[in-house]
Every structure is written in C-alpha cells, then in structure tokens.
Rosetta silent file (secondary structure, phi, psi, omega in degrees, C-alpha in Angstrom):
SEQUENCE: XXXXXXXXXXXXXXXXXXXXXXXXXXXXXXXXXXXXXXXXXXXXXXXXXXXXXXXXXXXXXXXXXXXXXXXXXXXXXXXXXXXXXXXXXXXXXXXXXXXXXXXXXXXXXXXXXXXXXXXXXXXXXXXXXXXXXXXXXXXXXXXXXXXXXXXXXXXXXXXXXXXXXXXXXXXXXXXXXXXXXXXXXXXXXXXXXXXXXXXXXXXXXXXXXXXXXXXXXXXXXXX
SCORE:     score description
SCORE:     0.000 S_00000001
   1 L     0.000  -40.172 -179.894   89.409  103.965   45.980 S_00000001
   2 H   -60.556  -43.208 -179.629   86.390  106.269   45.574 S_00000001
   3 H   -64.701  -38.875 -179.553   84.167  103.340   44.584 S_00000001
   4 H   -63.629  -42.165  178.949   85.393  101.290   47.540 S_00000001
   5 H   -61.750  -44.410  179.202   84.556  104.111   49.963 S_00000001
   6 H   -61.348  -43.535 -177.062   81.061  104.463   48.468 S_00000001
   7 H   -63.918  -45.462 -177.825   80.466  100.709   48.645 S_00000001
   8 H   -71.321  -32.922  174.325   81.507  100.357   52.274 S_00000001
   9 H   -62.149  -43.412  177.920   79.509  103.452   53.294 S_00000001
  10 H   -63.876  -37.018 -179.941   76.449  101.896   51.658 S_00000001
  11 H   -64.370  -40.509  177.815   77.128   98.634   53.444 S_00000001
  12 H   -62.289  -44.164  178.121   77.152  100.358   56.826 S_00000001
  13 H   -63.127  -36.070  179.330   73.828  102.019   56.040 S_00000001
  14 H   -62.815  -46.321 -179.298   72.504   98.664   54.912 S_00000001
  15 H   -59.945  -39.949 -179.003   73.389   96.972   58.172 S_00000001
  16 H   -70.152  -16.986 -175.098   71.618   99.687   60.139 S_00000001
  17 H   -97.060  -24.538 -175.775   68.482   99.211   58.033 S_00000001
  18 L   -79.013  132.870 -178.034   68.013   95.431   58.082 S_00000001
  19 L   -59.322  149.202  178.957   65.817   94.196   60.983 S_00000001
  20 L   -71.905  154.970  176.286   67.504   92.332   63.819 S_00000001
  21 L   -81.064  165.798  178.804   67.121   88.568   64.176 S_00000001
  22 L   -69.716  136.828 -178.512   65.234   87.000   67.040 S_00000001
  23 L   -58.440  139.198  176.714   67.362   86.640   70.165 S_00000001
  24 L    96.373  -14.673  178.848   68.819   83.191   70.673 S_00000001
  25 L   -77.049  148.290  175.078   68.976   82.223   66.979 S_00000001
  26 L  -120.272   93.511 -173.969   72.273   81.050   65.515 S_00000001
  27 L   -73.166  152.396  172.582   72.143   81.870   61.809 S_00000001
  28 L   -72.823  161.075  177.480   74.140   80.086   59.143 S_00000001
  29 L   -55.996  133.142 -174.639   76.736   82.156   57.279 S_00000001
  30 L   -71.007  147.503  176.804   74.847   84.513   54.971 S_00000001
  31 L  -111.298  -11.062  179.968   74.847   84.048   51.208 S_00000001
  32 L  -150.326  162.045 -174.456   73.034   87.292   50.362 S_00000001
  33 H   -65.680  -23.883  179.959   72.515   90.717   51.895 S_00000001
  34 H   -74.975   -8.629 -178.478   68.937   89.984   52.905 S_00000001
  35 H   -97.588    2.816 -172.603   70.204   87.266   55.282 S_00000001
  36 L   -95.240  122.064  176.732   72.426   89.542   57.365 S_00000001
  37 L   -73.950  155.456 -176.290   71.192   90.614   60.840 S_00000001
  38 L   -64.880  -21.697 -176.768   71.774   94.182   61.934 S_00000001
  39 L   -86.368   -6.468 -170.705   74.038   93.077   64.778 S_00000001
  40 L  -114.024   75.306 -179.267   76.494   91.162   62.595 S_00000001
  41 H   -70.041  -26.407  179.459   78.650   93.634   60.701 S_00000001
  42 H   -61.878  -37.765  178.943   81.461   91.092   60.386 S_00000001
  43 H   -67.835  -35.229  175.631   79.261   88.999   58.118 S_00000001
  44 H   -59.464  -47.750 -178.684   78.547   92.071   55.959 S_00000001
  45 H   -60.442  -45.720 -178.450   82.267   92.627   55.562 S_00000001
  46 H   -64.951  -42.350 -178.143   82.949   88.991   54.690 S_00000001
  47 H   -65.956  -45.275 -179.232   80.093   88.779   52.198 S_00000001
  48 H   -68.053  -33.214  175.456   81.016   91.983   50.389 S_00000001
  49 H   -64.865  -38.906  178.959   84.671   90.959   50.308 S_00000001
  50 H   -64.277  -43.494  177.884   83.609   87.662   48.735 S_00000001
  51 H   -62.948  -42.078 -179.370   81.550   89.477   46.081 S_00000001
  52 H   -62.673  -43.282 -178.462   84.453   91.823   45.397 S_00000001
  53 H   -66.243  -36.588 -177.004   86.932   88.971   44.966 S_00000001
  54 H   -81.007  -39.427 -167.893   84.653   87.051   42.624 S_00000001
  55 H  -124.068   -8.996  178.363   83.121   89.823   40.573 S_00000001
  56 L   102.543  166.500 -175.967   85.033   93.062   41.187 S_00000001
  57 H   -62.424  -37.175 -178.144   84.483   96.342   43.024 S_00000001
  58 H   -63.515  -31.566  178.744   81.616   97.464   40.786 S_00000001
  59 H   -63.310  -37.295  177.449   79.593   94.404   41.765 S_00000001
  60 H   -66.914  -44.062  179.269   79.755   95.528   45.407 S_00000001
  61 H   -60.026  -45.892 -178.816   78.710   99.058   44.465 S_00000001
  62 H   -65.504  -46.596 -177.475   75.782   97.763   42.408 S_00000001
  63 H   -58.645  -49.106 -176.874   74.650   95.223   45.017 S_00000001
  64 H   -69.298  -39.223 -177.335   74.569   97.652   47.922 S_00000001
  65 H   -74.491  -31.826  173.984   72.999  100.515   45.984 S_00000001
  66 H   -58.339  -47.048 -176.847   70.264   98.365   44.451 S_00000001
  67 H   -68.680  -44.412 -179.458   69.131   97.355   47.915 S_00000001
  68 H   -62.762  -41.213  179.484   69.438  100.806   49.460 S_00000001
  69 H   -66.491  -38.934  177.517   67.493  102.440   46.630 S_00000001
  70 H   -63.227  -42.345 -178.446   64.710   99.858   46.869 S_00000001
  71 H   -66.620  -29.981 -176.330   64.458  100.373   50.627 S_00000001
  72 H   -90.781   -8.048 -172.973   64.301  104.143   50.233 S_00000001
  73 L  -113.014   28.868  170.342   61.784  104.232   47.381 S_00000001
  74 L   109.857   16.552  179.812   58.678  102.749   48.951 S_00000001
  75 L   -66.780  137.921  179.101   59.336   99.121   49.864 S_00000001
  76 L  -122.986   -8.016  177.213   56.685   97.675   52.183 S_00000001
  77 L  -115.711  179.966  178.721   57.782   94.027   52.093 S_00000001
  78 L   -61.751  142.258  177.309   61.078   92.298   52.798 S_00000001
  79 L  -116.332  153.096  178.640   63.966   93.401   50.594 S_00000001
  80 E  -168.864  158.431  179.505   67.039   91.459   49.583 S_00000001
  81 E  -148.112  145.472  175.190   69.703   91.219   46.892 S_00000001
  82 E  -144.271  162.256  176.051   72.157   88.611   45.721 S_00000001
  83 E  -110.216  120.247  177.681   74.702   88.157   42.936 S_00000001
  84 E   -99.430  168.422 -179.517   74.233   85.067   40.781 S_00000001
  85 E   -62.174  164.348  177.332   76.690   83.656   38.225 S_00000001
  86 E   -60.465  136.752  179.510   77.129   85.167   34.783 S_00000001
  87 E  -126.310  152.940  179.249   74.278   84.303   32.404 S_00000001
  88 E   -99.131  138.313  177.000   73.967   84.579   28.633 S_00000001
  89 E  -160.940  142.794  177.639   71.173   86.537   26.954 S_00000001
  90 L    54.073   32.342  177.614   70.779   88.403   23.657 S_00000001
  91 L    76.128   12.404 -179.117   74.160   87.072   22.560 S_00000001
  92 E  -130.240  166.595  178.717   76.009   88.669   25.502 S_00000001
  93 E  -108.079  127.300 -176.188   77.230   87.639   28.968 S_00000001
  94 E  -124.259  133.533  169.860   75.675   89.421   31.943 S_00000001
  95 E   -73.414  129.717 -166.807   76.550   89.345   35.636 S_00000001
  96 E   -99.958  118.772  174.287   73.222   88.533   37.279 S_00000001
  97 E  -109.859  132.962  179.555   71.826   90.564   40.195 S_00000001
  98 E  -116.650  117.895 -175.835   68.542   89.481   41.796 S_00000001
  99 E  -117.111  118.021  168.098   66.696   92.171   43.767 S_00000001
 100 E   -85.912  104.871 -170.803   63.638   91.581   45.908 S_00000001
 101 E   -73.825  -26.296 -173.943   62.414   95.161   45.876 S_00000001
 102 E    74.754    9.366 -176.977   59.727   94.859   48.542 S_00000001
 103 E   -91.115  144.926  171.016   57.552   97.099   46.338 S_00000001
 104 E  -126.538  116.563 -177.820   53.828   96.732   45.717 S_00000001
 105 E   -91.225  144.696  171.653   52.528   98.809   42.807 S_00000001
 106 E   -80.657  105.619 -175.303   48.996  100.116   42.458 S_00000001
 107 L   -80.623   -1.116  172.730   48.054   98.570   39.128 S_00000001
 108 L   -76.762  -25.224 -178.142   44.951  100.752   38.844 S_00000001
 109 L  -122.755  -12.885  178.364   47.223  103.754   38.217 S_00000001
 110 L  -124.592   98.999  179.913   50.590  102.148   37.329 S_00000001
 111 L   -78.865 -175.755 -174.620   50.370   99.771   34.384 S_00000001
 112 H   -58.111  -44.128 -179.900   53.146   97.442   33.264 S_00000001
 113 H   -64.406  -42.211  179.726   54.969  100.132   31.264 S_00000001
 114 H   -64.831  -37.255  178.616   54.723  102.655   34.115 S_00000001
 115 H   -62.643  -41.049  178.115   56.091  100.118   36.582 S_00000001
 116 H   -64.192  -41.853  179.163   59.140   99.605   34.361 S_00000001
 117 H   -62.286  -42.533 -178.625   59.658  103.359   34.079 S_00000001
 118 H   -66.202  -43.595 -179.737   59.451  103.821   37.846 S_00000001
 119 H   -63.883  -37.739  177.543   61.892  100.993   38.555 S_00000001
 120 H   -66.644  -49.430 -174.020   64.386  102.426   36.104 S_00000001
 121 H   -68.354  -35.013 -172.873   64.126  106.007   37.381 S_00000001
 122 H   -98.320  -22.748 -178.240   64.134  105.234   41.115 S_00000001
 123 H  -117.520  -54.204 -176.618   66.416  102.183   41.412 S_00000001
 124 H   -67.692  -47.729 -174.730   68.480  101.589   38.272 S_00000001
 125 H   -59.908  -50.582  178.882   69.310  105.198   37.443 S_00000001
 126 H   -68.384  -26.612  176.413   70.727  106.192   40.859 S_00000001
 127 H   -69.005  -48.437 -179.986   72.557  102.861   41.103 S_00000001
 128 H   -65.606  -27.338  179.037   74.243  103.269   37.721 S_00000001
 129 L   -63.025  -21.812  178.664   75.078  106.877   38.600 S_00000001
 130 L   -72.555  -18.348 -177.510   77.523  105.503   41.186 S_00000001
 131 L   -91.164   72.582 -171.986   79.621  103.995   38.380 S_00000001
 132 L   -71.419  -18.338 -179.999   81.305  107.224   37.406 S_00000001
 133 L  -107.400   22.473 -177.226   84.155  105.477   35.560 S_00000001
 134 L    88.088 -179.036 -176.620   81.958  103.118   33.566 S_00000001
 135 L  -100.329  122.027 -179.294   81.059   99.490   34.267 S_00000001
 136 L  -124.475   93.013  176.764   83.909   97.129   35.112 S_00000001
 137 L  -134.291  167.108 -177.638   82.763   93.551   35.664 S_00000001
 138 L   -86.153   56.095 -179.151   83.906   90.169   34.357 S_00000001
 139 L  -167.748  178.729  178.657   81.166   90.084   31.717 S_00000001
 140 L   -77.106  -20.269 -178.509   79.739   92.190   28.898 S_00000001
 141 E  -178.368 -163.102  179.350   77.306   93.871   31.265 S_00000001
 142 E  -125.486  143.594  171.050   74.878   93.362   34.125 S_00000001
 143 E  -111.135  126.752  178.463   71.392   91.923   34.281 S_00000001
 144 E  -113.667  114.324  177.649   69.244   93.180   37.136 S_00000001
 145 E   -95.004  118.656 -179.482   66.207   91.065   37.962 S_00000001
 146 E  -110.030  124.730 -179.372   63.679   93.020   40.004 S_00000001
 147 E  -108.773  135.106 -175.657   60.904   91.159   41.787 S_00000001
 148 E  -159.829 -179.101  179.936   57.809   92.970   43.014 S_00000001
 149 E  -127.236  163.089  172.744   53.999   92.767   43.253 S_00000001
 150 E  -145.751  142.966  179.443   51.058   94.700   41.865 S_00000001
 151 E  -166.842  162.323  176.179   47.438   95.086   42.938 S_00000001
 152 L   -79.114  139.897  170.940   44.906   97.911   43.235 S_00000001
 153 L  -158.593  154.260 -174.195   44.915  100.049   46.386 S_00000001
 154 L   -98.495  -18.329 -179.697   43.854  103.591   47.216 S_00000001
 155 L  -159.079  163.114  176.868   46.402  104.536   49.853 S_00000001
 156 H   -63.029  -37.131  178.241   49.481  103.238   51.615 S_00000001
 157 H   -60.710  -43.472  178.002   47.360  102.736   54.710 S_00000001
 158 H   -63.159  -40.553  178.657   44.940  100.517   52.819 S_00000001
 159 H   -63.364  -46.691 -177.564   47.870   98.523   51.419 S_00000001
 160 H   -66.216  -28.019  179.414   49.491   98.066   54.822 S_00000001
 161 H   -70.842  -19.469 -179.799   46.187   96.933   56.327 S_00000001
 162 L  -131.275   39.530 -173.874   46.135   94.022   53.874 S_00000001
 163 L   -67.384  -16.996  176.127   49.857   93.514   53.331 S_00000001
 164 L   -72.492   -5.745  176.474   49.409   89.754   53.649 S_00000001
 165 L  -124.240   74.792 -172.924   47.774   89.957   50.201 S_00000001
 166 L   -73.346  -14.740  176.810   50.421   91.804   48.159 S_00000001
 167 L   109.854 -150.306 -175.445   48.907   90.858   44.827 S_00000001
 168 E   -90.385  127.964  177.906   50.359   89.390   41.655 S_00000001
 169 E   -73.831  149.769  179.385   54.113   88.775   41.507 S_00000001
 170 E  -147.402  147.447  177.732   56.044   90.163   38.555 S_00000001
 171 E  -129.248  123.932  177.245   59.698   90.095   37.507 S_00000001
 172 E  -107.977  143.128  177.760   61.369   92.733   35.365 S_00000001
 173 E  -127.302  126.166  172.345   64.860   92.365   33.920 S_00000001
 174 E  -104.896  130.688  178.002   67.108   95.175   32.748 S_00000001
 175 E  -111.697  106.746 -175.342   70.128   94.154   30.623 S_00000001
 176 E  -112.598  121.452  178.098   72.758   96.902   30.722 S_00000001
 177 E   -86.620  151.908  175.150   75.962   96.587   28.692 S_00000001
 178 H   -59.704  -35.503  178.851   79.259   98.139   29.690 S_00000001
 179 H   -65.601  -28.597  175.331   79.224   99.824   26.279 S_00000001
 180 H   -62.566  -45.596 -179.273   75.889  101.433   27.208 S_00000001
 181 H   -72.605  -28.070  173.867   77.493  103.129   30.198 S_00000001
 182 H   -62.248  -37.856  178.141   80.504  104.100   28.119 S_00000001
 183 H   -64.698  -36.071  175.608   78.075  106.023   25.901 S_00000001
 184 H   -64.332  -44.358 -179.934   76.775  107.810   28.999 S_00000001
 185 H   -62.139  -31.126  178.750   80.340  108.695   29.995 S_00000001
 186 L   -83.165   -2.306  179.583   80.974  110.168   26.552 S_00000001
 187 L    80.253   14.226 -179.000   77.870  112.326   26.860 S_00000001
 188 L   -77.766  -23.912 -177.886   76.068  110.581   23.996 S_00000001
 189 L  -155.540  150.505  176.138   73.057  109.709   26.163 S_00000001
 190 L   -89.685  163.503  176.782   71.814  110.422   29.680 S_00000001
 191 H   -61.907  -35.809  179.909   71.072  107.745   32.248 S_00000001
 192 H   -63.536  -41.844 -178.491   67.367  108.623   32.032 S_00000001
 193 H   -81.679  -14.118 -179.521   67.348  108.065   28.241 S_00000001
 194 H   -60.186  -26.608 -178.693   69.541  104.985   28.454 S_00000001
 195 L   -58.150  -24.338  178.756   66.452  102.917   29.262 S_00000001
 196 L   -73.199  -20.503 -177.671   65.535  103.145   25.575 S_00000001
 197 L   -90.303  -33.455 -171.243   68.745  101.314   24.620 S_00000001
 198 L   -78.286  150.834  171.291   68.778   98.451   27.098 S_00000001
 199 E   -71.713  136.681  178.666   66.928   95.171   26.641 S_00000001
 200 E  -135.110  133.810  174.628   64.025   94.934   29.089 S_00000001
 201 E  -128.400  150.280  170.593   61.728   91.997   29.792 S_00000001
 202 E  -126.023  119.632 -176.489   58.753   91.516   32.096 S_00000001
 203 L    50.894   41.136  174.474   57.943   87.931   32.978 S_00000001
 204 L    85.561   -3.495 -178.790   60.068   86.819   30.039 S_00000001
 205 E  -105.297  125.037 -178.520   58.447   89.063   27.427 S_00000001
 206 E   -73.099  136.783  179.454   60.606   91.785   25.901 S_00000001
 207 E  -132.998  157.316  173.225   59.137   95.285   26.031 S_00000001
 208 L   -96.284  132.935 -177.464   60.211   98.738   24.933 S_00000001
 209 L  -118.513  125.317  175.595   60.446  101.243   27.772 S_00000001
 210 L   -92.994  153.531  176.275   60.308  105.005   27.239 S_00000001
 211 L   -61.824  146.077  177.684   61.742  107.424   29.809 S_00000001
 212 L   -66.176  150.454  177.559   59.140  108.644   32.305 S_00000001
 213 L   -70.434  161.276 -177.601   57.630  112.070   31.721 S_00000001
 214 L   -62.307  -31.541 -178.190   58.685  115.056   33.808 S_00000001
 215 L  -102.966   12.327 -178.369   55.330  115.172   35.610 S_00000001
 216 L   -78.632  132.709  176.496   54.892  111.414   35.934 S_00000001
 217 L   -62.532  138.434 -179.475   54.542  110.060   39.497 S_00000001
 218 L  -115.820   19.591  175.323   57.524  107.898   40.455 S_00000001
 219 L   -96.718  158.154 -179.379   56.054  106.316   43.581 S_00000001
 220 L   -64.049  -25.647 -178.760   54.662  102.748   43.617 S_00000001
 221 L  -168.324 -170.728  179.498   51.154  104.005   44.303 S_00000001
 222 L   -60.395  145.408  178.608   49.043  106.746   45.878 S_00000001
 223 L   -72.584    0.000    0.000   50.555  108.364   48.979 S_00000001
C-alpha cells in the first residue's frame, strides 16, 4: 500500500509538470508518460494501471520516479519515460526502462565517467531509494537506459541560447539486479556504493563506475 501511495502521488506531480497540448488537438491514447498532456489525468491513471498489471507495482514506482528525478535535476529538453519488454543481458533478464532525461552535460568539465556518476547519484539513487522492500518485478532486475546529450558550454544561459544544438547524443545503461537491492536492504552496501556492483554501459561499451566524491559537482554543467 505504501508503494502504491508513493506511485500515485508521483503521478499527480508528473501530470502537473508535463506541458499542455495545443488546443484543438485530439491525441491518440498515450503509450508512455511523455505523451500525456497535463489536462488528461484519466490517461495517466489508465497508463499506470496498465504498467502495474503487466509489470507490477514497483515498475510504476520506478517509472514515475525516474521521470520526476530527471525533471528536477537539470533537464532542459523534453523528458519522457516508457517501459519496454524484458530483455536479456549478462546472462540475466531485465525489465527495460527507457528514460529521455532532457539533460545536456558540459563535456568540458564532465567527462564520460563523471556523467555516469552524476546520473547514478541524482536519478538512479533516489529512484531506487523508493523501493524500501527490495525490487519486485517479473525479471531478475531492471535495466534503465538513460538518453542525454553532451557539449561544451559555460553557463546555463549560454546553453539555453543555443538549445537547438544540444550536442552529441549518448546512452547509458544501468543493470540493477534484485539481489543487488537485497544486499542494500541487508546493510551490506549503500545505494551510493551499489554503482560499483552493477553492470554499466555507455553506447554499448561496458565501463566501471566509481561513486562520486563528496565534493564532486552533481549538476549537468556550470550554474
């Protein structure tokens, strides 16, 4: 019940955050949260109920919190999230979440490793923190595909002035097993340090990700 309350609260906040559609349009039924207009809460309810029936309550919690965290952590482009079918990787089955983060990283100060650290600390970590009873999905774990851009810029104002040129696209994937979160629940590892255990790839290449330092900036670029 606690997870359901959290999920529906997040959904309400989500609806209030997504821009309204142009008056007079008649949209098709949405297939993902990025397709839902702010005026159509019934579609939010139907979509999240569909996700819950297919993949379980935790899938709803993960879907809504991934999007909310991306929107709150510096997104400057359109954001969206969807749940794709279970996929196999590294000998395991993962429920697949695809997140358009809307983030543009300053690659002059945030290299590939730093971008992975920031995405884990600001989006994955608070999302996984909502799963207080462990991960319960119809798979061995979850794969979260995060899509974003990177380019050099000196300030948010400079970035927004040329937002039509967001830079180079990049896709990071975190593969989190239910057993990984069980270890967190037993106190064997913290969510921050869990990033060292999970498989991580960027544009298909596996990388090792260390937890970010205590004084490391966790914003996409200069303020």
